[in-house]
PDBQT receptor file of N, H, CA, C and O in Angstrom, charges set to zero:
ATOM      1  N   MET A   1      55.505  44.742  -2.182  1.00  0.00    +0.000 N 
ATOM      2  CA  MET A   1      55.392  46.102  -1.755  1.00  0.00    +0.000 C 
ATOM      3  C   MET A   1      54.058  46.635  -2.273  1.00  0.00    +0.000 C 
ATOM      4  O   MET A   1      53.666  46.383  -3.412  1.00  0.00    +0.000 OA
ATOM      5  N   LEU A   2      53.378  47.374  -1.409  1.00  0.00    +0.000 N 
ATOM      6  H   LEU A   2      53.696  47.579  -0.483  1.00  0.00    +0.000 HD
ATOM      7  CA  LEU A   2      52.115  47.991  -1.786  1.00  0.00    +0.000 C 
ATOM      8  C   LEU A   2      52.382  49.451  -2.124  1.00  0.00    +0.000 C 
ATOM      9  O   LEU A   2      52.971  50.181  -1.328  1.00  0.00    +0.000 OA
ATOM     10  N   VAL A   3      51.948  49.871  -3.304  1.00  0.00    +0.000 N 
ATOM     11  H   VAL A   3      51.470  49.278  -3.952  1.00  0.00    +0.000 HD
ATOM     12  CA  VAL A   3      52.099  51.262  -3.741  1.00  0.00    +0.000 C 
ATOM     13  C   VAL A   3      50.699  51.860  -3.803  1.00  0.00    +0.000 C 
ATOM     14  O   VAL A   3      49.843  51.383  -4.549  1.00  0.00    +0.000 OA
ATOM     15  N   VAL A   4      50.471  52.908  -3.013  1.00  0.00    +0.000 N 
ATOM     16  H   VAL A   4      51.166  53.295  -2.407  1.00  0.00    +0.000 HD
ATOM     17  CA  VAL A   4      49.168  53.557  -2.961  1.00  0.00    +0.000 C 
ATOM     18  C   VAL A   4      49.207  54.805  -3.836  1.00  0.00    +0.000 C 
ATOM     19  O   VAL A   4      50.130  55.615  -3.742  1.00  0.00    +0.000 OA
ATOM     20  N   HIS A   5      48.196  54.948  -4.685  1.00  0.00    +0.000 N 
ATOM     21  H   HIS A   5      47.447  54.290  -4.762  1.00  0.00    +0.000 HD
ATOM     22  CA  HIS A   5      48.077  56.093  -5.575  1.00  0.00    +0.000 C 
ATOM     23  C   HIS A   5      46.823  56.873  -5.190  1.00  0.00    +0.000 C 
ATOM     24  O   HIS A   5      45.885  56.316  -4.620  1.00  0.00    +0.000 OA
ATOM     25  N   GLY A   6      46.817  58.142  -5.500  1.00  0.00    +0.000 N 
ATOM     26  H   GLY A   6      47.579  58.595  -5.963  1.00  0.00    +0.000 HD
ATOM     27  CA  GLY A   6      45.643  58.954  -5.257  1.00  0.00    +0.000 C 
ATOM     28  C   GLY A   6      45.542  60.067  -6.277  1.00  0.00    +0.000 C 
ATOM     29  O   GLY A   6      46.542  60.495  -6.854  1.00  0.00    +0.000 OA
ATOM     30  N   ALA A   7      44.325  60.530  -6.492  1.00  0.00    +0.000 N 
ATOM     31  H   ALA A   7      43.512  60.183  -6.023  1.00  0.00    +0.000 HD
ATOM     32  CA  ALA A   7      44.083  61.642  -7.412  1.00  0.00    +0.000 C 
ATOM     33  C   ALA A   7      42.812  62.355  -6.972  1.00  0.00    +0.000 C 
ATOM     34  O   ALA A   7      41.927  61.757  -6.360  1.00  0.00    +0.000 OA
ATOM     35  N   TRP A   8      42.740  63.617  -7.287  1.00  0.00    +0.000 N 
ATOM     36  H   TRP A   8      43.459  64.102  -7.784  1.00  0.00    +0.000 HD
ATOM     37  CA  TRP A   8      41.537  64.392  -7.022  1.00  0.00    +0.000 C 
ATOM     38  C   TRP A   8      40.766  64.516  -8.321  1.00  0.00    +0.000 C 
ATOM     39  O   TRP A   8      41.280  65.039  -9.310  1.00  0.00    +0.000 OA
ATOM     40  N   LEU A   9      39.525  64.034  -8.319  1.00  0.00    +0.000 N 
ATOM     41  H   LEU A   9      39.107  63.610  -7.516  1.00  0.00    +0.000 HD
ATOM     42  CA  LEU A   9      38.673  64.123  -9.501  1.00  0.00    +0.000 C 
ATOM     43  C   LEU A   9      37.597  65.170  -9.247  1.00  0.00    +0.000 C 
ATOM     44  O   LEU A   9      36.798  65.021  -8.322  1.00  0.00    +0.000 OA
ATOM     45  N   PRO A  10      37.564  66.224 -10.052  1.00  0.00    +0.000 N 
ATOM     46  CA  PRO A  10      36.530  67.244  -9.870  1.00  0.00    +0.000 C 
ATOM     47  C   PRO A  10      35.138  66.609  -9.914  1.00  0.00    +0.000 C 
ATOM     48  O   PRO A  10      34.821  65.841 -10.822  1.00  0.00    +0.000 OA
ATOM     49  N   GLY A  11      34.339  66.933  -8.947  1.00  0.00    +0.000 N 
ATOM     50  H   GLY A  11      34.597  67.557  -8.209  1.00  0.00    +0.000 HD
ATOM     51  CA  GLY A  11      32.993  66.385  -8.882  1.00  0.00    +0.000 C 
ATOM     52  C   GLY A  11      32.906  65.055  -8.159  1.00  0.00    +0.000 C 
ATOM     53  O   GLY A  11      31.815  64.643  -7.765  1.00  0.00    +0.000 OA
ATOM     54  N   ALA A  12      34.036  64.367  -7.973  1.00  0.00    +0.000 N 
ATOM     55  H   ALA A  12      34.923  64.701  -8.293  1.00  0.00    +0.000 HD
ATOM     56  CA  ALA A  12      34.038  63.075  -7.295  1.00  0.00    +0.000 C 
ATOM     57  C   ALA A  12      34.845  63.107  -6.003  1.00  0.00    +0.000 C 
ATOM     58  O   ALA A  12      34.545  62.366  -5.068  1.00  0.00    +0.000 OA
ATOM     59  N   GLY A  13      35.861  63.954  -5.943  1.00  0.00    +0.000 N 
ATOM     60  H   GLY A  13      36.104  64.556  -6.703  1.00  0.00    +0.000 HD
ATOM     61  CA  GLY A  13      36.706  64.036  -4.749  1.00  0.00    +0.000 C 
ATOM     62  C   GLY A  13      37.949  63.174  -4.867  1.00  0.00    +0.000 C 
ATOM     63  O   GLY A  13      38.432  62.890  -5.963  1.00  0.00    +0.000 OA
ATOM     64  N   LEU A  14      38.455  62.767  -3.718  1.00  0.00    +0.000 N 
ATOM     65  H   LEU A  14      38.063  62.997  -2.828  1.00  0.00    +0.000 HD
ATOM     66  CA  LEU A  14      39.682  61.975  -3.660  1.00  0.00    +0.000 C 
ATOM     67  C   LEU A  14      39.401  60.528  -4.020  1.00  0.00    +0.000 C 
ATOM     68  O   LEU A  14      38.472  59.923  -3.485  1.00  0.00    +0.000 OA
ATOM     69  N   VAL A  15      40.189  59.972  -4.916  1.00  0.00    +0.000 N 
ATOM     70  H   VAL A  15      40.944  60.464  -5.351  1.00  0.00    +0.000 HD
ATOM     71  CA  VAL A  15      40.116  58.551  -5.245  1.00  0.00    +0.000 C 
ATOM     72  C   VAL A  15      41.482  57.940  -4.950  1.00  0.00    +0.000 C 
ATOM     73  O   VAL A  15      42.513  58.552  -5.227  1.00  0.00    +0.000 OA
ATOM     74  N   VAL A  16      41.488  56.751  -4.395  1.00  0.00    +0.000 N 
ATOM     75  H   VAL A  16      40.650  56.254  -4.170  1.00  0.00    +0.000 HD
ATOM     76  CA  VAL A  16      42.736  56.059  -4.091  1.00  0.00    +0.000 C 
ATOM     77  C   VAL A  16      42.651  54.625  -4.601  1.00  0.00    +0.000 C 
ATOM     78  O   VAL A  16      41.574  54.031  -4.658  1.00  0.00    +0.000 OA
ATOM     79  N   TRP A  17      43.797  54.090  -4.967  1.00  0.00    +0.000 N 
ATOM     80  H   TRP A  17      44.671  54.573  -4.921  1.00  0.00    +0.000 HD
ATOM     81  CA  TRP A  17      43.905  52.702  -5.371  1.00  0.00    +0.000 C 
ATOM     82  C   TRP A  17      45.325  52.259  -5.060  1.00  0.00    +0.000 C 
ATOM     83  O   TRP A  17      46.195  53.085  -4.784  1.00  0.00    +0.000 OA
ATOM     84  N   ALA A  18      45.555  50.965  -5.105  1.00  0.00    +0.000 N 
ATOM     85  H   ALA A  18      44.849  50.294  -5.330  1.00  0.00    +0.000 HD
ATOM     86  CA  ALA A  18      46.879  50.450  -4.763  1.00  0.00    +0.000 C 
ATOM     87  C   ALA A  18      47.262  49.317  -5.697  1.00  0.00    +0.000 C 
ATOM     88  O   ALA A  18      46.415  48.621  -6.257  1.00  0.00    +0.000 OA
ATOM     89  N   GLU A  19      48.562  49.161  -5.841  1.00  0.00    +0.000 N 
ATOM     90  H   GLU A  19      49.250  49.726  -5.386  1.00  0.00    +0.000 HD
ATOM     91  CA  GLU A  19      49.129  48.053  -6.607  1.00  0.00    +0.000 C 
ATOM     92  C   GLU A  19      50.022  47.256  -5.668  1.00  0.00    +0.000 C 
ATOM     93  O   GLU A  19      50.748  47.825  -4.854  1.00  0.00    +0.000 OA
ATOM     94  N   ASP A  20      49.962  45.945  -5.786  1.00  0.00    +0.000 N 
ATOM     95  H   ASP A  20      49.372  45.482  -6.447  1.00  0.00    +0.000 HD
ATOM     96  CA  ASP A  20      50.747  45.048  -4.947  1.00  0.00    +0.000 C 
ATOM     97  C   ASP A  20      51.738  44.298  -5.824  1.00  0.00    +0.000 C 
ATOM     98  O   ASP A  20      51.346  43.485  -6.660  1.00  0.00    +0.000 OA
ATOM     99  N   SER A  21      53.029  44.576  -5.629  1.00  0.00    +0.000 N 
ATOM    100  H   SER A  21      53.347  45.237  -4.949  1.00  0.00    +0.000 HD
ATOM    101  CA  SER A  21      54.051  43.947  -6.468  1.00  0.00    +0.000 C 
ATOM    102  C   SER A  21      54.199  42.453  -6.190  1.00  0.00    +0.000 C 
ATOM    103  O   SER A  21      54.848  41.748  -6.963  1.00  0.00    +0.000 OA
ATOM    104  N   ALA A  22      53.613  41.962  -5.105  1.00  0.00    +0.000 N 
ATOM    105  H   ALA A  22      53.086  42.534  -4.478  1.00  0.00    +0.000 HD
ATOM    106  CA  ALA A  22      53.706  40.536  -4.781  1.00  0.00    +0.000 C 
ATOM    107  C   ALA A  22      52.704  39.697  -5.573  1.00  0.00    +0.000 C 
ATOM    108  O   ALA A  22      52.815  38.472  -5.598  1.00  0.00    +0.000 OA
ATOM    109  N   LEU A  23      51.728  40.338  -6.218  1.00  0.00    +0.000 N 
ATOM    110  H   LEU A  23      51.638  41.333  -6.198  1.00  0.00    +0.000 HD
ATOM    111  CA  LEU A  23      50.745  39.589  -6.995  1.00  0.00    +0.000 C 
ATOM    112  C   LEU A  23      51.345  39.113  -8.312  1.00  0.00    +0.000 C 
ATOM    113  O   LEU A  23      52.191  39.792  -8.894  1.00  0.00    +0.000 OA
ATOM    114  N   PRO A  24      50.908  37.946  -8.783  1.00  0.00    +0.000 N 
ATOM    115  CA  PRO A  24      51.403  37.474 -10.082  1.00  0.00    +0.000 C 
ATOM    116  C   PRO A  24      50.832  38.345 -11.203  1.00  0.00    +0.000 C 
ATOM    117  O   PRO A  24      49.722  38.862 -11.077  1.00  0.00    +0.000 OA
ATOM    118  N   PRO A  25      51.581  38.511 -12.300  1.00  0.00    +0.000 N 
ATOM    119  CA  PRO A  25      51.091  39.353 -13.389  1.00  0.00    +0.000 C 
ATOM    120  C   PRO A  25      49.833  38.802 -14.064  1.00  0.00    +0.000 C 
ATOM    121  O   PRO A  25      49.111  39.549 -14.725  1.00  0.00    +0.000 OA
ATOM    122  N   GLN A  26      49.566  37.518 -13.907  1.00  0.00    +0.000 N 
ATOM    123  H   GLN A  26      50.152  36.911 -13.370  1.00  0.00    +0.000 HD
ATOM    124  CA  GLN A  26      48.368  36.917 -14.484  1.00  0.00    +0.000 C 
ATOM    125  C   GLN A  26      47.704  36.058 -13.423  1.00  0.00    +0.000 C 
ATOM    126  O   GLN A  26      48.378  35.452 -12.590  1.00  0.00    +0.000 OA
ATOM    127  N   ALA A  27      46.385  36.011 -13.455  1.00  0.00    +0.000 N 
ATOM    128  H   ALA A  27      45.837  36.503 -14.131  1.00  0.00    +0.000 HD
ATOM    129  CA  ALA A  27      45.643  35.165 -12.514  1.00  0.00    +0.000 C 
ATOM    130  C   ALA A  27      45.966  33.699 -12.788  1.00  0.00    +0.000 C 
ATOM    131  O   ALA A  27      46.201  33.324 -13.937  1.00  0.00    +0.000 OA
ATOM    132  N   PRO A  28      45.979  32.857 -11.737  1.00  0.00    +0.000 N 
ATOM    133  CA  PRO A  28      46.274  31.435 -11.950  1.00  0.00    +0.000 C 
ATOM    134  C   PRO A  28      45.210  30.767 -12.823  1.00  0.00    +0.000 C 
ATOM    135  O   PRO A  28      44.034  31.126 -12.774  1.00  0.00    +0.000 OA
ATOM    136  N   ARG A  29      45.637  29.805 -13.609  1.00  0.00    +0.000 N 
ATOM    137  H   ARG A  29      46.593  29.513 -13.649  1.00  0.00    +0.000 HD
ATOM    138  CA  ARG A  29      44.713  29.082 -14.496  1.00  0.00    +0.000 C 
ATOM    139  C   ARG A  29      43.809  28.187 -13.662  1.00  0.00    +0.000 C 
ATOM    140  O   ARG A  29      44.225  27.630 -12.646  1.00  0.00    +0.000 OA
ATOM    141  N   ARG A  30      42.578  28.061 -14.104  1.00  0.00    +0.000 N 
ATOM    142  H   ARG A  30      42.239  28.514 -14.929  1.00  0.00    +0.000 HD
ATOM    143  CA  ARG A  30      41.613  27.173 -13.470  1.00  0.00    +0.000 C 
ATOM    144  C   ARG A  30      41.248  26.107 -14.488  1.00  0.00    +0.000 C 
ATOM    145  O   ARG A  30      40.661  26.422 -15.523  1.00  0.00    +0.000 OA
ATOM    146  N   PRO A  31      41.582  24.852 -14.217  1.00  0.00    +0.000 N 
ATOM    147  CA  PRO A  31      41.311  23.794 -15.196  1.00  0.00    +0.000 C 
ATOM    148  C   PRO A  31      39.839  23.757 -15.608  1.00  0.00    +0.000 C 
ATOM    149  O   PRO A  31      38.945  23.753 -14.762  1.00  0.00    +0.000 OA
ATOM    150  N   GLY A  32      39.609  23.731 -16.904  1.00  0.00    +0.000 N 
ATOM    151  H   GLY A  32      40.336  23.734 -17.591  1.00  0.00    +0.000 HD
ATOM    152  CA  GLY A  32      38.263  23.621 -17.434  1.00  0.00    +0.000 C 
ATOM    153  C   GLY A  32      37.475  24.915 -17.464  1.00  0.00    +0.000 C 
ATOM    154  O   GLY A  32      36.306  24.912 -17.848  1.00  0.00    +0.000 OA
ATOM    155  N   ARG A  33      38.085  26.019 -17.070  1.00  0.00    +0.000 N 
ATOM    156  H   ARG A  33      39.035  26.021 -16.758  1.00  0.00    +0.000 HD
ATOM    157  CA  ARG A  33      37.379  27.298 -17.057  1.00  0.00    +0.000 C 
ATOM    158  C   ARG A  33      38.220  28.353 -17.771  1.00  0.00    +0.000 C 
ATOM    159  O   ARG A  33      39.440  28.243 -17.897  1.00  0.00    +0.000 OA
ATOM    160  N   ALA A  34      37.523  29.359 -18.223  1.00  0.00    +0.000 N 
ATOM    161  H   ALA A  34      36.532  29.449 -18.121  1.00  0.00    +0.000 HD
ATOM    162  CA  ALA A  34      38.228  30.484 -18.833  1.00  0.00    +0.000 C 
ATOM    163  C   ALA A  34      39.048  31.200 -17.749  1.00  0.00    +0.000 C 
ATOM    164  O   ALA A  34      38.621  31.257 -16.596  1.00  0.00    +0.000 OA
ATOM    165  N   PRO A  35      40.208  31.741 -18.103  1.00  0.00    +0.000 N 
ATOM    166  CA  PRO A  35      41.017  32.423 -17.093  1.00  0.00    +0.000 C 
ATOM    167  C   PRO A  35      40.295  33.648 -16.541  1.00  0.00    +0.000 C 
ATOM    168  O   PRO A  35      39.598  34.367 -17.257  1.00  0.00    +0.000 OA
ATOM    169  N   ARG A  36      40.487  33.856 -15.244  1.00  0.00    +0.000 N 
ATOM    170  H   ARG A  36      41.053  33.272 -14.662  1.00  0.00    +0.000 HD
ATOM    171  CA  ARG A  36      39.927  35.040 -14.594  1.00  0.00    +0.000 C 
ATOM    172  C   ARG A  36      40.712  36.262 -15.016  1.00  0.00    +0.000 C 
ATOM    173  O   ARG A  36      41.932  36.203 -15.170  1.00  0.00    +0.000 OA
ATOM    174  N   GLU A  37      40.029  37.346 -15.200  1.00  0.00    +0.000 N 
ATOM    175  H   GLU A  37      39.038  37.394 -15.076  1.00  0.00    +0.000 HD
ATOM    176  CA  GLU A  37      40.706  38.596 -15.534  1.00  0.00    +0.000 C 
ATOM    177  C   GLU A  37      40.510  39.575 -14.399  1.00  0.00    +0.000 C 
ATOM    178  O   GLU A  37      39.406  39.742 -13.881  1.00  0.00    +0.000 OA
ATOM    179  N   ARG A  38      41.596  40.218 -14.023  1.00  0.00    +0.000 N 
ATOM    180  H   ARG A  38      42.493  40.083 -14.444  1.00  0.00    +0.000 HD
ATOM    181  CA  ARG A  38      41.510  41.280 -13.031  1.00  0.00    +0.000 C 
ATOM    182  C   ARG A  38      41.526  42.598 -13.780  1.00  0.00    +0.000 C 
ATOM    183  O   ARG A  38      42.031  42.669 -14.900  1.00  0.00    +0.000 OA
ATOM    184  N   PRO A  39      40.971  43.658 -13.165  1.00  0.00    +0.000 N 
ATOM    185  CA  PRO A  39      40.985  44.954 -13.835  1.00  0.00    +0.000 C 
ATOM    186  C   PRO A  39      42.406  45.429 -14.134  1.00  0.00    +0.000 C 
ATOM    187  O   PRO A  39      42.638  46.108 -15.134  1.00  0.00    +0.000 OA
ATOM    188  N   HIS A  40      43.335  45.081 -13.288  1.00  0.00    +0.000 N 
ATOM    189  H   HIS A  40      43.147  44.530 -12.475  1.00  0.00    +0.000 HD
ATOM    190  CA  HIS A  40      44.746  45.435 -13.458  1.00  0.00    +0.000 C 
ATOM    191  C   HIS A  40      45.540  44.283 -12.862  1.00  0.00    +0.000 C 
ATOM    192  O   HIS A  40      45.160  43.786 -11.802  1.00  0.00    +0.000 OA
ATOM    193  N   PRO A  41      46.606  43.841 -13.477  1.00  0.00    +0.000 N 
ATOM    194  CA  PRO A  41      47.291  42.645 -12.981  1.00  0.00    +0.000 C 
ATOM    195  C   PRO A  41      47.847  42.778 -11.563  1.00  0.00    +0.000 C 
ATOM    196  O   PRO A  41      48.008  41.768 -10.878  1.00  0.00    +0.000 OA
ATOM    197  N   PHE A  42      48.136  43.964 -11.119  1.00  0.00    +0.000 N 
ATOM    198  H   PHE A  42      48.006  44.784 -11.675  1.00  0.00    +0.000 HD
ATOM    199  CA  PHE A  42      48.695  44.124  -9.774  1.00  0.00    +0.000 C 
ATOM    200  C   PHE A  42      47.739  44.848  -8.837  1.00  0.00    +0.000 C 
ATOM    201  O   PHE A  42      48.162  45.331  -7.787  1.00  0.00    +0.000 OA
ATOM    202  N   ALA A  43      46.457  44.935  -9.192  1.00  0.00    +0.000 N 
ATOM    203  H   ALA A  43      46.113  44.542 -10.046  1.00  0.00    +0.000 HD
ATOM    204  CA  ALA A  43      45.485  45.654  -8.379  1.00  0.00    +0.000 C 
ATOM    205  C   ALA A  43      45.337  44.996  -7.011  1.00  0.00    +0.000 C 
ATOM    206  O   ALA A  43      45.035  43.807  -6.908  1.00  0.00    +0.000 OA
ATOM    207  N   ALA A  44      45.553  45.788  -5.966  1.00  0.00    +0.000 N 
ATOM    208  H   ALA A  44      45.797  46.754  -6.050  1.00  0.00    +0.000 HD
ATOM    209  CA  ALA A  44      45.358  45.297  -4.601  1.00  0.00    +0.000 C 
ATOM    210  C   ALA A  44      43.866  45.307  -4.289  1.00  0.00    +0.000 C 
ATOM    211  O   ALA A  44      43.127  46.144  -4.807  1.00  0.00    +0.000 OA
ATOM    212  N   ASP A  45      43.423  44.380  -3.445  1.00  0.00    +0.000 N 
ATOM    213  H   ASP A  45      44.024  43.701  -3.024  1.00  0.00    +0.000 HD
ATOM    214  CA  ASP A  45      42.011  44.349  -3.098  1.00  0.00    +0.000 C 
ATOM    215  C   ASP A  45      41.686  45.384  -2.019  1.00  0.00    +0.000 C 
ATOM    216  O   ASP A  45      42.579  46.018  -1.457  1.00  0.00    +0.000 OA
ATOM    217  N   HIS A  46      40.402  45.539  -1.747  1.00  0.00    +0.000 N 
ATOM    218  H   HIS A  46      39.677  45.025  -2.205  1.00  0.00    +0.000 HD
ATOM    219  CA  HIS A  46      39.929  46.546  -0.803  1.00  0.00    +0.000 C 
ATOM    220  C   HIS A  46      40.539  46.344   0.582  1.00  0.00    +0.000 C 
ATOM    221  O   HIS A  46      40.940  47.316   1.222  1.00  0.00    +0.000 OA
ATOM    222  N   ALA A  47      40.615  45.106   1.055  1.00  0.00    +0.000 N 
ATOM    223  H   ALA A  47      40.289  44.316   0.536  1.00  0.00    +0.000 HD
ATOM    224  CA  ALA A  47      41.139  44.833   2.396  1.00  0.00    +0.000 C 
ATOM    225  C   ALA A  47      42.602  45.262   2.518  1.00  0.00    +0.000 C 
ATOM    226  O   ALA A  47      42.995  45.830   3.536  1.00  0.00    +0.000 OA
ATOM    227  N   ALA A  48      43.409  44.995   1.493  1.00  0.00    +0.000 N 
ATOM    228  H   ALA A  48      43.090  44.533   0.665  1.00  0.00    +0.000 HD
ATOM    229  CA  ALA A  48      44.831  45.381   1.528  1.00  0.00    +0.000 C 
ATOM    230  C   ALA A  48      44.972  46.902   1.530  1.00  0.00    +0.000 C 
ATOM    231  O   ALA A  48      45.805  47.446   2.255  1.00  0.00    +0.000 OA
ATOM    232  N   LEU A  49      44.168  47.587   0.727  1.00  0.00    +0.000 N 
ATOM    233  H   LEU A  49      43.491  47.145   0.138  1.00  0.00    +0.000 HD
ATOM    234  CA  LEU A  49      44.221  49.040   0.687  1.00  0.00    +0.000 C 
ATOM    235  C   LEU A  49      43.781  49.636   2.020  1.00  0.00    +0.000 C 
ATOM    236  O   LEU A  49      44.429  50.550   2.530  1.00  0.00    +0.000 OA
ATOM    237  N   ALA A  50      42.689  49.132   2.588  1.00  0.00    +0.000 N 
ATOM    238  H   ALA A  50      42.162  48.390   2.173  1.00  0.00    +0.000 HD
ATOM    239  CA  ALA A  50      42.199  49.643   3.871  1.00  0.00    +0.000 C 
ATOM    240  C   ALA A  50      43.231  49.430   4.977  1.00  0.00    +0.000 C 
ATOM    241  O   ALA A  50      43.431  50.314   5.809  1.00  0.00    +0.000 OA
ATOM    242  N   ALA A  51      43.885  48.272   4.997  1.00  0.00    +0.000 N 
ATOM    243  H   ALA A  51      43.723  47.554   4.321  1.00  0.00    +0.000 HD
ATOM    244  CA  ALA A  51      44.903  47.994   6.012  1.00  0.00    +0.000 C 
ATOM    245  C   ALA A  51      46.101  48.931   5.858  1.00  0.00    +0.000 C 
ATOM    246  O   ALA A  51      46.640  49.417   6.852  1.00  0.00    +0.000 OA
ATOM    247  N   ALA A  52      46.514  49.183   4.628  1.00  0.00    +0.000 N 
ATOM    248  H   ALA A  52      46.075  48.788   3.820  1.00  0.00    +0.000 HD
ATOM    249  CA  ALA A  52      47.651  50.076   4.390  1.00  0.00    +0.000 C 
ATOM    250  C   ALA A  52      47.325  51.499   4.830  1.00  0.00    +0.000 C 
ATOM    251  O   ALA A  52      48.157  52.170   5.442  1.00  0.00    +0.000 OA
ATOM    252  N   LEU A  53      46.112  51.960   4.519  1.00  0.00    +0.000 N 
ATOM    253  H   LEU A  53      45.437  51.415   4.022  1.00  0.00    +0.000 HD
ATOM    254  CA  LEU A  53      45.741  53.306   4.897  1.00  0.00    +0.000 C 
ATOM    255  C   LEU A  53      45.573  53.427   6.408  1.00  0.00    +0.000 C 
ATOM    256  O   LEU A  53      45.929  54.456   6.983  1.00  0.00    +0.000 OA
ATOM    257  N   ALA A  54      45.043  52.404   7.058  1.00  0.00    +0.000 N 
ATOM    258  H   ALA A  54      44.755  51.568   6.591  1.00  0.00    +0.000 HD
ATOM    259  CA  ALA A  54      44.871  52.427   8.515  1.00  0.00    +0.000 C 
ATOM    260  C   ALA A  54      46.218  52.465   9.227  1.00  0.00    +0.000 C 
ATOM    261  O   ALA A  54      46.370  53.159  10.232  1.00  0.00    +0.000 OA
ATOM    262  N   SER A  55      47.199  51.720   8.711  1.00  0.00    +0.000 N 
ATOM    263  H   SER A  55      47.076  51.156   7.895  1.00  0.00    +0.000 HD
ATOM    264  CA  SER A  55      48.504  51.693   9.371  1.00  0.00    +0.000 C 
ATOM    265  C   SER A  55      49.297  52.958   9.112  1.00  0.00    +0.000 C 
ATOM    266  O   SER A  55      50.239  53.249   9.849  1.00  0.00    +0.000 OA
ATOM    267  N   ALA A  56      48.943  53.724   8.079  1.00  0.00    +0.000 N 
ATOM    268  H   ALA A  56      48.178  53.488   7.480  1.00  0.00    +0.000 HD
ATOM    269  CA  ALA A  56      49.674  54.952   7.755  1.00  0.00    +0.000 C 
ATOM    270  C   ALA A  56      49.116  56.168   8.479  1.00  0.00    +0.000 C 
ATOM    271  O   ALA A  56      49.771  57.209   8.535  1.00  0.00    +0.000 OA
ATOM    272  N   GLY A  57      47.916  56.049   9.034  1.00  0.00    +0.000 N 
ATOM    273  H   GLY A  57      47.384  55.203   8.989  1.00  0.00    +0.000 HD
ATOM    274  CA  GLY A  57      47.271  57.185   9.689  1.00  0.00    +0.000 C 
ATOM    275  C   GLY A  57      47.850  57.446  11.067  1.00  0.00    +0.000 C 
ATOM    276  O   GLY A  57      48.676  56.680  11.562  1.00  0.00    +0.000 OA
ATOM    277  N   PRO A  58      47.407  58.540  11.684  1.00  0.00    +0.000 N 
ATOM    278  CA  PRO A  58      47.894  58.865  13.014  1.00  0.00    +0.000 C 
ATOM    279  C   PRO A  58      47.472  57.806  14.020  1.00  0.00    +0.000 C 
ATOM    280  O   PRO A  58      46.353  57.295  13.973  1.00  0.00    +0.000 OA
ATOM    281  N   GLN A  59      48.375  57.487  14.920  1.00  0.00    +0.000 N 
ATOM    282  H   GLN A  59      49.284  57.902  14.958  1.00  0.00    +0.000 HD
ATOM    283  CA  GLN A  59      48.105  56.492  15.948  1.00  0.00    +0.000 C 
ATOM    284  C   GLN A  59      47.438  57.174  17.136  1.00  0.00    +0.000 C 
ATOM    285  O   GLN A  59      47.873  58.244  17.562  1.00  0.00    +0.000 OA
ATOM    286  N   THR A  60      46.391  56.565  17.671  1.00  0.00    +0.000 N 
ATOM    287  H   THR A  60      46.038  55.696  17.326  1.00  0.00    +0.000 HD
ATOM    288  CA  THR A  60      45.695  57.121  18.826  1.00  0.00    +0.000 C 
ATOM    289  C   THR A  60      45.852  56.193  20.009  1.00  0.00    +0.000 C 
ATOM    290  O   THR A  60      46.213  55.027  19.848  1.00  0.00    +0.000 OA
ATOM    291  N   GLY A  61      45.588  56.695  21.171  1.00  0.00    +0.000 N 
ATOM    292  H   GLY A  61      45.295  57.642  21.302  1.00  0.00    +0.000 HD
ATOM    293  CA  GLY A  61      45.695  55.872  22.370  1.00  0.00    +0.000 C 
ATOM    294  C   GLY A  61      46.778  56.408  23.286  1.00  0.00    +0.000 C 
ATOM    295  O   GLY A  61      47.360  57.461  23.028  1.00  0.00    +0.000 OA
ATOM    296  N   THR A  62      47.040  55.683  24.347  1.00  0.00    +0.000 N 
ATOM    297  H   THR A  62      46.567  54.827  24.556  1.00  0.00    +0.000 HD
ATOM    298  CA  THR A  62      48.050  56.126  25.316  1.00  0.00    +0.000 C 
ATOM    299  C   THR A  62      49.413  55.587  24.923  1.00  0.00    +0.000 C 
ATOM    300  O   THR A  62      49.522  54.483  24.390  1.00  0.00    +0.000 OA
ATOM    301  N   PRO A  63      50.448  56.366  25.187  1.00  0.00    +0.000 N 
ATOM    302  CA  PRO A  63      51.801  55.883  24.820  1.00  0.00    +0.000 C 
ATOM    303  C   PRO A  63      52.294  54.765  25.689  1.00  0.00    +0.000 C 
ATOM    304  O   PRO A  63      53.405  54.273  25.491  1.00  0.00    +0.000 OA
TER     305      PRO A  63
């Protein structure tokens, strides 16, 4: 499930971010390399957030 959050920051405007409960809490291990760190373990990427916001907006076109 994707959970979209938003807040209004004075001087910056609207900020949005999303969390995806389907993501693993830790990045997968890569043999021989240090583990990758994400800013937040469930942070959704830009493409997932854009798709969620696009599907939630008003639909245009002919019925």
